[in-house]
Structure formats: structure tokens, C-alpha cells
ZAKERO-134196 format. One record per residue (C-alpha): residue in three letters; z, y, x. Coordinates in steps of 0.5 Angstrom, whole numbers, plus 2048, in hexadecimal, padded with zeros to 3 digits. Each point is the difference from the previous one (the first is absolute). Example, Ala and Ser with C-alpha at 12.3 -4.5 7.8 and 13.67 -1.06 7.14 Angstrom:
# ZAKERO-134196
ALA8107F7819/SER7FE807802/
# end
This chain:
# ZAKERO-134196
GLY6698D3899/TRP8017FA7FD/GLU7FD8037FA/ARG7F97FD804/GLY8037F87FE/PHE7FE8027F9/ALA7F9801802/GLY7FB7FB7FC/LEU8067FE7FC/ASP7FF7FE7F8/GLN8077FF7FF/LEU8067FE803/TRP8057FA7FE/CYS8077FF803/PRO8057FB7FE/SER8058037FC/SER8008067FB/PHE805804805/THR7FB800805/ALA7FA8027FB/THR8058067FD/SER800802808/LEU7FA800802/GLY7FD8017FA/LEU803808802/ARG7FB801806/SER7FA7FA7FF/PRO7F98047FD/VAL7FF7F97FD/PRO8037FC7FB/VAL8067FC802/SER8027FA7FC/PRO8067FA801/LEU7FE7F9803/PRO8057FC800/HIS8007FA807/LEU7FE7FA7FF/LEU8067FC800/ASP8007F9803/TRP8017FC7FB/PRO7FE7F8801/ARG805802807/ALA8068037FA/GLU8007F97FC/ARG8017FD807/LEU806804801/ARG8038007F9/ALA7FF7F7801/LEU803802806/ARG8078037FE/ALA7FF7FA7FA/SER8027FC806/THR804804805/PRO8077FF7FE/ARG8048067FF/GLY8087FC800/GLY805802805/ARG7FC804803/ALA801808800/PHE7FC8057FC/THR7FA802804/CYS7FD8067FF/LEU7F9802804/PHE7FD808802/ALA7FA800804/PHE7FD806803/ASP7FB802805/PHE803805805/TRP7F9804800/SER8018017F8/THR806804803/VAL8077FF800/GLY8028067FB/ARG7FB7FE7FB/LYS8037F9800/ASN806802800/PRO8047F8805/TYR806805800/GLY8008017F9/VAL8007F97FF/ILE8057FE804/ASP8048037FE/ALA7FF7FF7F9/PHE8027F8802/GLN807802804/GLN8008047F9/ALA7FF7FA7FC/PHE8037FC805/PRO806802803/ARG8037FC806/ARG807802800/GLN8037FE7F9/SER8067FE7FC/TRP8027FA7FD/LEU7FF8037FA/GLN7F9803801/ARG7FC7FB803/SER7F8800800/PRO7FB7FB800/GLU7FE7FE808/ALA7FA803801/ARG7FB801806/LEU7FB806801/VAL7F97FF804/LEU7FC805802/LYS7F97FF802/LEU7FE805805/ALA7F8801802/SER7FE803807/SER807801802/LYS7FC7FF807/GLN7FD8077FF/PHE8068027FE/PRO8067FE804/GLN8058067FF/ALA7FF8007F9/THR8017F97FF/ALA807801806/ALA8028057FA/LEU8007FB7FB/ARG8047FA804/GLU805805803/ARG8018037F8/ILE8007F87FE/GLY806800805/SER8047F9800/ASP7FF7FE7F9/SER7FE7F9801/ARG7FD8007F9/ILE7FA804802/SER7FA7FE803/LEU7FA803803/ILE7F97FC802/SER7FC803805/GLU7FA7FB801/HIS7FB7FD7FD/LEU8017FA7FA/SER7F97FD7FE/ALA7FE8007FA/GLN8057F97FE/GLU806803803/PHE7FF8077FB/ASP7FF7FA7FC/ALA8077FD801/LEU804806802/TYR7FD8037F8/ALA8027F97FD/SER808801802/THR7FF8087FD/ASP8058017FB/ALA7FD8087FE/LEU7FC804804/VAL802806801/SER7FC807801/LEU804807800/HIS7FB804802/ARG7FF807800/ALA7F87FF7FE/GLU7FC7FA7FE/GLY7F7801800/PHE8017F97FD/GLY8067FC801/LEU7FB7F9804/SER8067FC801/LEU8038017FA/ALA7FB7FF7FC/GLU7FF7FA804/ALA8087FE7FE/MET8008017F9/ALA7FA7FD7FF/ALA8047F8804/GLY8058027FB/ILE804804806/PRO8068057FC/VAL7FE807803/VAL805807801/ALA7FB805801/THR801806800/GLY7FD8037F8/TYR7FB805803/SER7F8800803/GLY7FB7FB801/ASN8047FA7FE/LEU8018017F9/ASP7FA8007FE/PHE8017F87FF/MET8078007FF/PRO8038037F9/PRO8078007FF/GLY8037F9800/SER7FB7FD804/ALA804802807/GLU807803800/LEU7FD808800/VAL805803804/PRO8008097FF/TYR7FE805805/ALA801807800/LEU7FA804803/THR802804806/PRO7FD804807/ILE7FE7FC806/LYS804803805/ARG7FC7FE806/THR7F97FE801/GLU7FF7F8803/GLY7F97FE7FE/ASP7FB8037FC/TYR8068017FC/ARG803809801/ALA806802800/GLY8018057F9/TRP7FB7FC7FB/ARG8047FB7FC/TRP8017F97FF/ALA8057FB7FC/GLU808800802/PRO8027F97FD/ASP8077FF7FD/LEU8037FB805/GLU8067FE7FC/SER7FB7FF7FA/ALA7FC7FC804/ALA8077FC803/ARG8017FE7FB/ALA7F97FD7FD/LEU8017FC806/ARG8087FE7FE/ARG7FE7FF7F9/LEU7F97FC802/ALA8067FB806/GLU8057FF7FA/GLN7FB7FF7FB/PRO7FB7FA802/THR7FE7FE7F8/GLN7FE8087FF/ALA7FD801808/THR7FB7FA7FE/ILE7FF8027F9/LEU7FD807804/GLY7FB7FD804/GLU7FE7FD7FB/ARG7FE8077FD/GLY7FE802806/ARG7FB7FA801/ASP7FE8037F9/ALA7FE807801/VAL7FE7FF806/ARG7FB7FA7FB/GLU7FE8057FC/GLN7FF805805/LEU7FC7FE804/ALA7FD7FA7FF/PRO7F97FF803/GLU7FD8007FA/ARG8028087FE/LEU7FE802807/ALA7F97FE800/ALA7FF8017F9/ILE801808803/VAL7FD800806/ARG7FA7FD7FB/GLN8008067FC/ARG800805804/LEU7FB7FD804/GLY7FC7FF7FB/THR8008077FD/LEU7FE803806/LEU7FA7FB802/LEU7FE8027F8/SER801808802/ALA7F9804800/GLY7FE7FF807/ARG8037FA802/ALA7FA7FB7FE/GLU7FC802806/LEU805800805/LEU8027F87FC/ALA7F97FE801/ALA7FF801806/MET8057FC803/PRO7FF7F9802/ALA8007FB7FC/GLN8077FC803/HIS804807800/PRO8047FD7FC/LEU8018087FA/ARG7F87FC7FE/GLN8037F97FF/LEU8048047FB/GLU7FB8037FD/GLY7FE7FC7FA/GLY8078007FE/TRP8008077FF/ASN7FD8047FA/ALA8028057FC/GLN8047FD7FA/GLN8047FB804/LEU802806803/GLN8038037F9/GLU8027F97FF/THR8047FF807/
# end
């Protein structure tokens, strides 16, 4: 079965502590986390674009982006819709007015999942504040969407890493996310609105996720309060966005990730029996190019 995939591997690197722990339960080789590398130049462009985008006089905008191939159950768009509508009710009394708000759901692979897309549209119904974007967006259009976003929301039930969350935080966008799984590696308390959850059994099998297994059920009331708080306190929302940016800059800095890779590869290539393999590689191979920079003293200092 799948165990044959480990043949020839010395180590397995995966994007988070959460996935490393899960895979480590079955892997015959050492498993270590290695986070995704972010596009930091793009993050800086987005940050500058957001700063230059007028925000006054428009509705507080929440964004949730997901791919149907990642499964509706795990990504939980219905939870996002419910939390949004709790935070910003359509029917309000004069004494309890909430800020104007809108929710944008950016969908990928909707053509391959027409029934799931139709079900989402039916759930939204007549709530004109919620819009679906199912068509492909160019990089420029996607950047414009992020620039107009006041909060990125992810009420996932599990995440291997949470790339869209890390990208948003790198651009200074406040994030509301389930406080569970892969995103916690770069999302310490205070860097985002972490939504509490309860581990619950999966009710029915969906994709690779089997009934009876457990994942997180986020507290939608807490998520709604977090969204409302960000909408009503824009200054605090900006501070939260900057804290998020600082957190991912510390955890996902290119220099930090490069040092991890260099140390691990160096350890492997200095281990018994590797010198002959390295010598047999072409001179232009990347590992041969780096060979001169590795020695025991450097590895001890790394």
C-alpha cells in the first residue's frame, strides 16, 4: 500500500507541526515540519495597496476563500455564513444597529462541483450582502480583492497549514480563524482572533475524512463576536493586523526557513555513507554547489 511511498526517503518534511505529528504516527522515517515559503514581495505590495485604498464610507468586508477539492466539510463555508449573519443581523432594531458589512466567498473548482455550489447559493438565499466569486481571477484582480478586505475568515475544522491565512497576515489583514491545527504554528495568541472549538466526531465520510474521526467544531458565537469587534473597532483591527504580520514575519522569514533546510541537508550529507553519493552527483547539482559550505563546525553553530 501507501507504505511503499517511503522507499528511498531519509526524512519527510511537511508544512506544520500538526501534519508532522499526524504523519509521524505511521511514518518509518523521521518527520519534521517545514513551513511554506511566502511571497514576501507580493505581501508588501498588498500591504501598500491596502494602505492606499480608501476605506471610509463602505461596508466592512469579510473574505473567505476555499477550493471545493479541499471539501466543504473541512473548510466549513456554512459556518462562515452563519457567523457572519450572527455578527451582522439583517433584521435589526433601532436600538441595536450593527455596522454595514458584506461577505465575499471566493470559490475555486466550482465548475467541478455544481451541486455544492448551488447548495451554497441556496443557503445564502436573498441575503444580498453575501456574494460568491466563482470565476478565475487574475493576480491583479486577486490583489484588488485582498486590498478591499477588512478581515479574512477561516472557520476550518482542520488545516494542514493555512496558506491563505499566512498570506493575509503577511499583508497586515486581520484574521479570524479556528484556533486549531496547522495555522497555530504561525498564529500565536494575540496575532489573530483565534476562535475556540470542540473536537467532535465527523458525522459522515467526505473525501478522505472518515465518519467517526475527530476534527474541530468552531464556536460560531465566538466567531461572530470577533467579527463584530473588528468592525466596530477599526483601530484595534489595524493593530491586530500588524501583530499578525509581525508573527508570520518571525515564524516564516525566508532566512529562518533557509537555515532549517541548510542544517537538515547538511546533517544528512555529513552522515555515514553520504560522501560517496555526493561525490557521484554532477558538479552543477545544487547539493554539490552548497557542499563547500558544510562542515561539522558550521552545523554546530547553526
